[in-house]
C-alpha positions in Angstrom: 140.3 -166.5 -119.7 138.1 -166.5 -116.7 137.4 -162.8 -117.0 136.2 -163.1 -120.6 133.0 -164.9 -119.8 131.7 -162.3 -117.2 132.7 -159.5 -119.6 130.8 -161.1 -122.5 127.6 -161.7 -120.5 127.8 -158.1 -119.2 128.1 -156.8 -122.7 125.1 -158.9 -123.8 123.1 -157.5 -120.8 124.0 -153.9 -121.5 123.3 -154.2 -125.3 119.8 -155.6 -124.5 119.1 -153.0 -121.9 120.1 -149.9 -123.8 118.6 -151.1 -127.1 115.2 -151.3 -125.3 114.1 -154.0 -127.6 112.3 -156.1 -125.0 109.9 -153.6 -123.6 106.9 -155.4 -125.0 107.9 -158.6 -123.2 108.2 -156.6 -119.9 104.7 -155.2 -120.4 103.4 -158.7 -121.2 104.9 -160.1 -118.0 103.6 -157.2 -115.9 100.1 -157.6 -117.4 100.2 -161.4 -116.7 101.1 -160.8 -113.1 98.2 -158.3 -112.7 95.7 -160.8 -114.3 96.6 -163.4 -111.7 96.0 -160.8 -108.9 92.4 -160.0 -109.4 90.9 -158.8 -106.1 87.3 -158.5 -104.9 86.0 -155.0 -105.6 86.0 -152.7 -102.5 82.5 -152.4 -101.0 82.9 -148.7 -100.3 83.7 -147.4 -103.8 80.7 -147.0 -106.0 80.4 -145.7 -109.6 77.3 -143.8 -110.6 77.3 -144.5 -114.3 76.2 -142.2 -117.1 75.2 -145.2 -119.1 73.0 -146.0 -122.1 70.0 -146.5 -119.9 70.4 -143.0 -118.4 70.8 -141.4 -121.8 67.7 -143.1 -123.1 65.6 -141.8 -120.2 67.1 -138.4 -119.6 67.9 -137.5 -123.2 71.0 -136.5 -125.1 74.1 -135.3 -123.5 74.9 -132.8 -122.0 72.1 -132.7 -119.5 70.9 -129.6 -117.6 73.1 -128.9 -114.6 70.0 -128.9 -112.5 70.0 -132.7 -113.0 73.6 -132.9 -111.7 72.6 -130.6 -108.8 69.7 -133.0 -107.9 72.2 -136.0 -108.0 74.6 -134.2 -105.7 71.8 -133.5 -103.2 70.6 -137.1 -103.2 74.2 -138.4 -102.7 74.8 -135.9 -99.9 71.6 -136.8 -98.2 72.5 -140.5 -98.5 75.7 -139.6 -96.5 78.2 -140.4 -99.2 81.7 -139.8 -97.8 83.2 -138.2 -100.9 81.6 -137.4 -104.3 83.8 -137.2 -107.3 82.1 -135.6 -110.3 84.3 -136.8 -113.2 82.5 -134.4 -115.5 83.6 -131.2 -117.2 81.9 -128.0 -116.0 84.4 -125.6 -117.5 82.1 -122.8 -118.8 78.8 -121.3 -117.6 75.7 -122.4 -119.5 74.4 -119.6 -121.7 70.9 -121.1 -121.9 70.5 -122.5 -118.4 71.9 -120.1 -115.8 69.4 -121.4 -113.3 71.0 -124.8 -113.7 74.5 -123.3 -113.0 73.2 -121.7 -109.8 71.6 -124.9 -108.7 74.8 -126.9 -109.2 77.0 -124.3 -107.4 74.5 -124.3 -104.5 74.3 -128.1 -104.2 78.1 -128.5 -104.3 78.5 -125.7 -101.7 76.0 -127.3 -99.4 77.5 -130.7 -99.8 81.2 -129.7 -99.0 82.3 -133.1 -100.2 82.5 -132.8 -104.0 85.8 -133.1 -105.8 86.1 -131.9 -109.4 88.6 -132.8 -112.2 91.3 -130.7 -113.9 92.1 -131.4 -117.5 95.1 -130.4 -119.6 94.2 -130.2 -123.3 95.0 -128.6 -126.6 92.8 -126.0 -128.1 93.4 -127.6 -131.5 95.7 -130.2 -133.0 99.3 -129.0 -132.5 98.0 -126.0 -130.6 98.8 -124.5 -127.2 98.2 -126.6 -124.1 95.8 -125.2 -121.5 94.6 -126.2 -118.1 90.8 -126.7 -118.2 89.4 -126.0 -114.7 85.8 -126.0 -113.5 84.1 -122.6 -113.9 85.1 -120.1 -111.2 81.9 -120.4 -109.0 82.5 -124.1 -108.7 86.2 -123.8 -107.8 85.2 -121.7 -104.7 82.7 -124.2 -103.4 84.3 -127.6 -104.3 86.1 -129.7 -101.7 89.1 -130.1 -104.0 90.5 -130.2 -107.5 92.7 -132.9 -109.0 94.0 -134.0 -112.4 92.7 -137.2 -113.9 95.3 -137.8 -116.6 96.8 -141.3 -117.3 99.7 -142.3 -119.5 99.3 -144.6 -122.5 102.3 -146.8 -123.3 103.7 -147.4 -126.7 101.6 -150.5 -127.1 98.4 -148.6 -126.5 97.8 -149.9 -123.0 97.1 -147.7 -120.0 99.3 -148.7 -117.1 100.6 -145.6 -115.3 99.9 -142.1 -114.1 101.6 -139.3 -112.1 100.8 -138.2 -108.6 101.4 -134.6 -109.6 101.0 -132.8 -112.9 100.5 -129.3 -114.3 101.7 -126.8 -116.9 105.0 -125.2 -116.0 105.0 -127.0 -112.6 103.5 -130.2 -111.2 101.1 -128.3 -108.9 97.9 -130.3 -109.4 97.7 -133.5 -107.3 95.9 -136.5 -108.7 92.2 -136.6 -108.1 92.9 -139.7 -105.9 95.1 -137.8 -103.6 92.4 -135.2 -103.2 90.0 -137.9 -102.2 92.3 -139.1 -99.5 92.8 -135.5 -98.3 89.0 -134.9 -98.0 88.4 -138.2 -96.3 91.1 -137.5 -93.7 90.3 -133.8 -93.5 94.0 -132.9 -93.9 96.8 -132.7 -96.4 98.3 -136.1 -97.3 101.7 -136.6 -95.5 104.9 -137.2 -97.5 104.8 -140.9 -96.3 101.4 -141.1 -98.0 102.5 -140.1 -101.5 102.8 -136.3 -101.1 105.0 -134.7 -103.6 108.6 -133.8 -102.8 109.1 -130.1 -102.9 110.8 -129.0 -106.1 111.6 -125.5 -107.0 112.3 -125.9 -110.7 109.7 -124.5 -113.1 109.4 -125.6 -116.7 107.9 -123.6 -119.5 104.2 -122.9 -119.0 103.8 -124.3 -122.5 104.9 -127.8 -121.4 103.5 -130.4 -119.0 105.5 -130.9 -115.8 105.0 -134.3 -114.1 106.2 -135.8 -110.8 106.3 -139.3 -109.2 105.2 -141.8 -111.8 103.3 -144.8 -110.5 101.8 -147.9 -112.0 98.1 -148.5 -111.5 97.5 -151.9 -109.9 94.1 -152.6 -111.5 92.0 -154.9 -109.3 90.0 -156.4 -112.1 88.7 -156.2 -115.7 86.3 -153.4 -117.0 83.0 -153.4 -115.0 84.7 -154.9 -111.9 83.7 -152.1 -109.5 80.2 -151.8 -108.0 78.1 -149.4 -110.1 74.6 -148.1 -110.3 72.9 -146.2 -113.2 72.6 -142.5 -112.9 68.9 -142.6 -113.5 68.4 -145.2 -110.8 69.9 -142.8 -108.2 67.6 -140.0 -109.4 64.6 -142.2 -109.1 65.6 -143.5 -105.6 66.1 -147.1 -106.6 68.7 -147.9 -103.9 68.6 -148.9 -100.3 68.9 -146.3 -97.5 72.5 -147.2 -96.6 73.7 -147.9 -100.1 75.8 -144.7 -100.3 76.5 -144.3 -96.6 80.2 -143.6 -95.9 81.0 -144.6 -99.5 83.4 -143.0 -102.0 81.1 -142.2 -105.0 82.5 -141.5 -108.5 80.1 -140.1 -111.1 81.2 -140.4 -114.7 80.4 -141.6 -118.2 80.5 -145.3 -119.1 78.3 -145.2 -122.2 80.1 -146.0 -125.5 81.3 -142.9 -127.2 80.8 -140.7 -124.2 83.8 -139.8 -122.2 87.3 -141.4 -122.1 87.9 -145.1 -122.4 91.3 -146.9 -122.1 92.7 -150.3 -122.8 94.2 -151.7 -119.6 96.4 -154.7 -118.7 93.3 -156.6 -117.5 91.7 -156.6 -120.9 94.4 -155.8 -123.5 93.2 -154.1 -126.6 90.0 -156.3 -126.8 88.0 -154.0 -124.5 88.3 -150.7 -122.8 87.7 -149.3 -119.3 86.0 -146.0 -118.7 88.0 -143.2 -117.3 85.9 -143.0 -114.1 86.7 -146.7 -113.4 90.4 -146.1 -114.0 90.2 -143.4 -111.3 88.3 -145.8 -109.0 91.2 -148.3 -109.4 93.8 -145.7 -108.6 91.9 -144.4 -105.6 91.7 -147.9 -104.2 95.5 -148.4 -104.7 96.3 -145.1 -103.0 94.1 -145.9 -100.1 95.5 -149.4 -99.6 99.1 -148.2 -100.1 99.4 -150.6 -103.1 100.4 -148.2 -105.8 103.3 -149.7 -107.8 106.5 -147.9 -108.7 109.3 -149.0 -111.1 112.4 -150.1 -109.2 115.1 -147.4 -109.1 117.7 -147.8 -111.8 120.6 -148.3 -109.3 118.8 -151.2 -107.7 117.8 -152.6 -111.0 121.4 -152.7 -112.2 122.7 -154.2 -108.9 120.2 -157.0 -108.8 120.5 -157.6 -112.6 124.3 -157.9 -112.5 124.2 -160.3 -109.6 122.0 -162.7 -111.7 124.0 -162.1 -114.9 127.4 -162.7 -113.3 126.6 -165.7 -111.1 126.7 -168.1 -114.0 129.9 -166.7 -115.3 131.7 -167.5 -112.0 129.9 -170.7 -111.2 129.9 -172.5 -114.6 133.6 -173.1 -114.8 133.3 -174.9 -111.5 130.5 -177.2 -112.5 129.7 -180.0 -114.9 127.5 -179.3 -118.0 124.6 -181.1 -116.3 124.9 -179.1 -113.1 125.2 -175.9 -115.2 121.7 -176.6 -116.7 120.2 -177.1 -113.3 121.9 -173.9 -112.1 120.4 -171.9 -114.9 116.9 -173.3 -114.1 117.4 -172.4 -110.5 118.5 -168.8 -111.4 115.6 -168.3 -113.9 113.1 -169.6 -111.3 114.6 -167.4 -108.6 114.4 -164.3 -110.8 110.7 -165.0 -111.5 110.0 -165.4 -107.8 112.0 -162.2 -107.1 109.9 -160.2 -109.6 106.7 -161.6 -108.0 107.8 -160.9 -104.5 108.9 -157.4 -105.3 105.5 -156.6 -106.9 103.4 -158.2 -104.2 105.4 -157.4 -101.0 107.1 -154.1 -101.8 105.0 -152.8 -104.7 108.0 -152.3 -106.9 108.1 -153.5 -110.5 111.3 -155.1 -111.7 111.3 -155.4 -115.5 112.9 -158.9 -116.0 113.1 -159.5 -119.7 116.7 -158.3 -120.2 117.9 -160.4 -117.3 115.9 -163.5 -118.4 117.3 -163.4 -121.9 120.8 -162.8 -120.7 120.5 -165.8 -118.3 119.0 -168.0 -121.0 121.9 -167.2 -123.3 124.6 -167.7 -120.7 124.6 -171.5 -121.1 125.2 -171.6 -124.9 127.7 -168.8 -124.5 129.5 -170.8 -121.8 129.3 -174.0 -123.9 130.9 -172.2 -126.9 133.5 -170.6 -124.7 134.3 -174.0 -123.1 134.5 -175.9 -126.4 136.7 -173.1 -127.9 139.1 -173.4 -125.0 139.1 -177.2 -125.3 139.9 -177.1 -129.0 142.6 -174.5 -128.4 144.1 -176.7 -125.7 144.0 -179.8 -127.9 145.5 -178.0 -130.8 148.4 -176.8 -128.7 148.9 -180.3 -127.3 148.8 -181.9 -130.7 151.3 -179.4 -132.0 153.6 -180.2 -129.1 153.2 -183.9 -129.9 154.4 -183.4 -133.5 157.7 -181.9 -132.3 158.1 -184.7 -129.7 157.6 -187.4 -132.3 160.5 -186.3 -134.4 162.7 -186.9 -131.4 161.1 -190.2 -130.2 160.9 -193.6 -131.9 157.6 -195.2 -132.9 155.9 -196.5 -129.8 153.0 -198.7 -131.0 150.5 -195.8 -131.1 150.4 -195.7 -127.3 150.1 -191.9 -127.5 147.2 -192.1 -130.0 145.4 -194.6 -127.9 145.7 -192.4 -124.9 144.3 -189.5 -127.0 141.4 -191.6 -128.1 140.6 -192.6 -124.5 140.6 -188.9 -123.7 138.5 -187.9 -126.7 135.9 -190.7 -125.8 134.9 -188.5 -122.9 134.2 -185.6 -125.2 132.6 -187.3 -128.2 130.4 -190.3 -128.6 132.9 -192.4 -130.5 132.6 -196.2 -130.0 135.3 -197.4 -132.4 137.4 -196.4 -135.5 139.7 -197.9 -138.1 142.3 -196.5 -140.5 142.4 -198.2 -143.9 144.5 -197.7 -147.0 143.2 -197.9 -150.6 143.5 -201.7 -150.5 141.2 -201.9 -147.4 144.1 -203.0 -145.2 143.6 -202.0 -141.6 146.6 -200.0 -140.5 145.4 -198.6 -137.2 142.3 -199.4 -135.1 140.6 -198.6 -131.8 137.6 -200.2 -130.1 135.2 -202.9 -131.3 135.6 -202.6 -135.2 133.3 -205.5 -136.2 130.6 -203.2 -137.6 133.1 -201.0 -139.2 134.8 -203.8 -141.0 131.6 -205.2 -142.4 130.6 -201.7 -143.5 134.0 -200.9 -145.2 132.6 -201.1 -148.8 129.6 -198.8 -148.2 129.7 -195.3 -149.5 126.8 -193.8 -147.5 127.9 -191.1 -145.1 125.8 -192.2 -142.2 124.4 -195.8 -142.1 121.8 -197.5 -139.9 124.6 -198.6 -137.7 125.7 -195.0 -137.1 128.9 -195.4 -139.1 130.4 -192.7 -141.3 133.7 -192.4 -143.2 136.3 -189.6 -143.6 138.6 -189.8 -146.7 142.0 -188.3 -147.4 144.7 -188.7 -150.1 148.5 -188.8 -149.5 150.9 -189.7 -152.4 148.2 -191.2 -154.5 147.1 -193.4 -151.6 143.6 -192.9 -150.4 143.1 -193.2 -146.6 139.7 -194.0 -145.1 138.9 -193.4 -141.5 135.7 -195.2 -140.4 134.0 -194.0 -137.2 131.3 -195.9 -135.3 129.3 -193.0 -133.9 127.1 -193.5 -130.8 125.2 -190.2 -131.1 121.6 -189.9 -132.5 122.7 -187.3 -135.0 125.6 -186.6 -137.3 128.5 -184.8 -135.7 128.3 -181.0 -136.0 131.1 -178.8 -137.4 132.9 -178.4 -134.1 132.9 -182.1 -133.4 134.1 -182.9 -137.0 136.9 -180.3 -136.5 137.9 -182.0 -133.2 138.0 -185.4 -134.8 139.9 -184.1 -137.8 142.7 -182.9 -135.5 142.8 -186.3 -133.8 142.8 -188.3 -137.0 145.4 -186.2 -138.7 147.6 -187.1 -135.7 146.9 -190.7 -136.3 147.9 -190.4 -140.0 151.0 -188.5 -139.1 152.0 -191.3 -136.7 151.5 -193.9 -139.3 153.3 -191.8 -142.0 156.2 -191.3 -139.5 156.9 -195.0 -139.7 156.7 -194.9 -143.5 158.9 -191.8 -143.8 156.0 -189.7 -145.3 157.0 -186.3 -143.9 155.9 -182.8 -144.9 152.5 -183.5 -146.6 149.1 -182.1 -145.6 145.9 -184.2 -145.7 142.8 -182.5 -147.2 139.7 -184.0 -145.8 136.4 -184.7 -147.5 133.4 -186.4 -145.9 131.8 -189.2 -148.0 
């Protein structure tokens, strides 16, 4: 019997896990954790925004590449540490070749400009291609990195991959390239470098490696930003960009990518350039979050799931409730500590629901075992009574003393159809005065059970101390007990071999 409860809770846990029905709750818990961890924006990451103000002054997008060349020169002269141009320059301009030359020259002189790589489809359902900057820019840029993020099934952006590409995950994330340029070296394996893998997928499919969650530091607009046109007009202090990581990208509505994030839900969106700023900050501070490995998830989960199964049989019902509260609180603390201290995300919903269901499951299991035990004992008593003389209902009284610890019964009486009291237990004053009532549950918490034997109606009155009517299991338990009482009385009257059919009036 003691192995059944652990097995039952394990089955509940596995069904919930493999059905994957609680993923929305896991996402909700994760988002809530992030919203309570808003941090001050880093002082050395600045977004140069292609915003509505810049569009109104510089005209419709796209602008001449001479404008971007001028921006790169200004940022380089202001001694920006790294310049990330989160803008597509995939093809030469047919009408502004001078602008192309100016941009290539400015990036080549700067030696600190990183450009993005995109994976896109030529058409809906079409072939995937890697969109790189035009060839002259590749040769003079400080680095190239992918800027893709994953959108979960609920439409929220929470994760990305450190490496990604077609056929092989050969492109590092743009954030890794920023760290490489800052440190003038390749990022070491201990700092998120990709594990070498020789397998190569089809060049028609995306290959990804090392998924991580993005620990957003705040809501949209949280990072320091300055308008593109302000930079061009010199409206900033001399040291504003000095030793800063500068990201240039679109923030105007309808221009560039925008994503819902855990910090805002679906109510507002964050520009792609600010998503990249968040990820760069997490990589630099070593705070990027990974999902806990499956093996450790199962080990920790089963510890929490099986603890109640082994401890409940050794505790009282009141202590069991306290134990569940302690376990639920401990799990929440564990999830928080894992996220904050070790930067691992432990999805808790499956374990939380299994723990919450463990108490009612144990209560059902305990009551079922109690009923089975009582049924066996009552059956044994029936055989013993045929061999023993009547003993003034001593056995029944002992049973009632036992049952009083399980059910809130204050008193009872057994009456025949002439309202004669044949057996009784407890203080029956209220029951006796209520004997002619027909209501099932009176103001004095009294109800009646009726049964008929050989044209004689038997009524069992119960003075119930509970606030509510007894449930089905409690009625079943009392039915067993009262049938035993009737059997004892019938024994003295030689009424053997008849079954009582109960109805509740």
